[in-house]
C-alpha positions as CSV (number, residue, x, y, z in Angstrom):
1,M,216.8,195.5,3.2
2,P,214.6,197.9,1.3
3,I,211.2,198.9,2.7
4,S,209.5,197.2,-0.1
5,L,210.9,193.8,0.8
6,R,210.3,194.3,4.4
7,S,206.6,194.8,3.7
8,V,206.3,192.0,1.2
9,I,208.0,189.1,2.7
10,P,205.9,188.7,5.7
11,V,202.9,188.2,3.6
12,W,204.7,185.4,1.7
13,V,205.7,183.7,4.9
14,A,202.1,184.0,6.3
15,A,200.7,182.4,3.0
16,A,203.3,179.6,3.3
17,V,202.5,179.0,7.0
18,G,198.8,179.0,6.2
19,A,199.2,176.6,3.4
20,I,201.3,174.3,5.5
21,A,198.6,174.6,8.4
22,V,195.9,173.8,6.0
23,G,197.7,170.8,4.8
24,V,198.3,169.5,8.4
25,F,194.9,170.5,10.0
26,A,192.4,170.3,7.3
27,S,193.0,166.8,6.0
28,S,189.3,166.2,5.1
29,A,189.0,169.2,2.7
30,P,192.2,171.1,2.4
31,L,191.4,172.7,-1.0
32,A,188.4,174.4,0.6
33,W,190.6,176.3,3.2
34,L,193.2,177.7,0.8
35,P,191.0,180.6,-0.3
36,V,190.6,181.5,3.4
37,V,194.3,181.7,3.6
38,M,194.4,183.9,0.5
39,A,191.7,186.1,2.0
40,G,193.9,186.5,5.1
41,A,196.9,187.3,2.8
42,I,194.8,190.1,1.2
43,L,193.9,191.6,4.7
44,L,197.5,191.3,5.9
45,T,198.7,193.0,2.6
46,F,196.6,196.0,3.3
47,A,197.2,196.2,6.8
48,I,201.0,196.1,6.4
49,Q,200.9,198.6,3.4
50,L,198.6,201.1,5.2
51,G,201.1,200.8,8.3
52,V,204.0,201.7,6.0
53,S,202.6,205.1,5.2
54,R,204.5,205.6,2.0
55,K,202.6,206.5,-1.2
56,E,205.7,205.7,-3.5
57,G,205.3,202.2,-4.8
58,F,202.1,201.4,-3.1
59,V,200.5,199.5,-6.0
60,E,203.8,197.7,-6.7
61,R,204.1,196.5,-3.2
62,I,200.6,195.3,-3.2
63,A,201.1,193.4,-6.4
64,A,204.3,191.9,-5.2
65,S,202.7,190.7,-2.0
66,L,199.5,189.3,-3.4
67,G,201.4,187.8,-6.5
68,G,203.9,185.9,-4.4
69,A,201.0,184.7,-2.0
70,L,199.1,183.6,-5.1
71,V,202.0,181.6,-6.5
72,I,202.8,180.1,-3.0
73,L,199.0,179.0,-2.7
74,A,198.9,177.8,-6.2
75,A,201.8,175.4,-5.5
76,A,200.3,174.4,-2.3
77,T,196.9,173.7,-4.3
78,L,199.0,171.5,-6.7
79,V,200.6,169.5,-3.9
80,L,197.4,169.1,-1.9
81,S,195.4,167.9,-4.9
82,L,198.1,165.4,-5.8
83,W,198.2,164.2,-2.2
84,A,194.5,164.0,-2.0
85,S,194.3,162.0,-5.2
86,S,197.0,159.6,-4.0
87,V,195.4,159.1,-0.7
88,S,191.9,158.5,-2.3
89,G,193.5,156.1,-4.8
90,A,195.2,154.1,-2.1
91,N,191.8,153.4,-0.4
């Protein structure tokens, strides 16, 4: 696996795990916690990329990490907002 994927995929996994955790544990206001997960993804991205110690492709790796995390969290936002509207409509 190339170094770029080894440094990008952990951020995507962390974003997915964070989105699932928000859906499970923050049932009262899940949409308020997704930006916190994105902030964590940003911090994790920079920690990983600075730990890689390679200048080549730095911006591309950061863009791939954060772009993927953003797509994952946008999908989670859609799912959680639809779920919240269906739950509030049932009550």
